N, C-alpha and C positions, 0 to 999 in steps of 0.2 A: 852498284853489281859491276865486277871492272870490264865487262861484255861490250857493253853504254855505251853511249855516244855521253861522256860529258857536254851537259846542254842543257836552261838555265829548265825549274822546275814544271811552269810555262810551256816548255818546248818542246819537255820530255815525255808532258800528260801526250800531245800532240805527237809528234815521233812514237809513240807507241802506241796509241788510235789509230794511226794509217797504218800499221805492220798488223797490227791486231782482223782489221777493212782487207788486204788482202789476203792472211789467209784465208781467214769468211768467203773474199771472193770465192777464192783459188778452190777453196774448199765445195763452193756452190758449182763450182765450173762442174770437179770431179765429179762430181754425185752427179750431175747433170751427164756428163760423159760415159758415168757407164755405166745409167737407166737406161740409155741410149745408145750402143753399140757406132749409129749412124755420125754423129756428134761428131764435129769437124774436132784435131788438136789443136790445140794453138798455136798460131806459124810461128815462125821463128826469122830472123833475119843479121844472128848472131854473129858478129867478124866479118859482118857482110858492105862489099864495096855496090853504096845504093846511090853514089850523088846523077844526082836528074833525075830522077826516078819519080811519075805520079801518084798516088796514092790518096789525090783528092777522093770526099766522098766513100770512102771505103770504109767497110765495118774489120778492124782488127782490134774491137777488146783479143786483151788477155796477150798481144800480137808481141814479140821478146825481141826488141833492132841495140841490145845488148851491144857497147866495144863497135859499133858499124857507122859507116861515113855515112850522113844523112846529106851532102854539101847543095846548097840546090834543088833538095826532095820538094815535093809538093804534097802536103797533107791534110787541104784546105778543109773544111766539114767532116774531115774522119773522124769514126767511130772510132777513138786508140783507148777508151776507159780501162781500166787497171793496166795496162799496159806498159812495157818492161824498155825504158829508155840508156839507161845507169851508163856513164860515159861511153855515150859517143856525143859525134860532133856534128851537128846539124847548122852550120853556118848558114847566111842566104839564102837559107829555107823558107817553107811556108806553113805557116802552121794558119791561119786566121778559120777562126770558127771552129779548131779542132776541141773532139769531147776531150780530155785527157785524165777524169772525176778516177779517186783513188791511184795514180799513176805512181809508177818512179822512173823520176827525172834527177837524175843526181848525179852529176857531176857532167851535165851537159850543155855545150858549147851552145848557148843563143845569138850568137854572135850577125850582131846586123839579120836577123828572121824576126818574122810576123804571128808573132804570135797576138794581132788584132784582136780581139772576141772568142779568146781559144777558152774554153770552163776549165779549172785548174784547181778544183772544191778537193780538199782531202789531198792530195797532191804530193810525195814525196822532190825534193827545188836546192836540198841539201849538197852549195860547192860550186852548184850547176853558175855557168857563166852571160849574162848578159846586155852587153857589151852593143848599146844602138841598136835594143829595139825592142822593135814596138807593141805596145800594146794597151791602146790603149780600149779598152771596155770588154778587154782582159777581167774572169771571176779569181781571183788567186783566194775564196773561204777557205779556214783550217787549211789552209798551204803550208810546206814546213819548209821553209827559207830564215836564214838564220837572219840577226841585227842588223848585221852590212848588208844584206843581198834587198829587205826591205826599203831597206831607205836608200839603194839605187832605181828600186823601181818605182820608188814613190814621189822620186822626181821629172819623172816621166806620165804619172799616172793618171787619169783622164779615160771619163769614160763611160756609159758604165753597156753589161753585157747581154746582147739578143735576146740571150733562153731568157739568165737569169737572173733578170732585172736589179744586178747589185753593179752597184756600183767600184770599178777596179778598186779607189782613194781607201772607200771604205772595208774594201777583200783584204785591202795592204792593212790596215789599219794607225793608213797614212794622217798625220797631225796637219 
């Protein structure tokens, strides 16, 4: 299939499973939204200038932060399950304890950011950069990462996630 990315079979299976999970989550959300006309649509912050904003502890499920400037933002303990952060810049941002389960964080710059104790289960992280990023206690179980990203993260991986109980090194498959 020429439209699929060129990935090893194991990674391709996980990538397709993540896409299917996002599609299922969206269809379930749409079902809830149409069944209840008072159900709010997901928030969209696409192409937004959000430098220094505080989203800590907020419920932001399925919110969209594509191509946004998230420099110095605070998402600590936020519920951003299923959210889309594609192509955003999140340098020096605080994501401590945030739950990104089934999110899309592809092509995001996490330079000098804090992802410690974050839940990144089944999250797409292809082409994201993690230069000087704190990841102690982060859970990457089932996350879609390329080999170079995993090797880089394994250099500093330590700790156990306080929510899932999974060791960071185990979730990344570090040797």
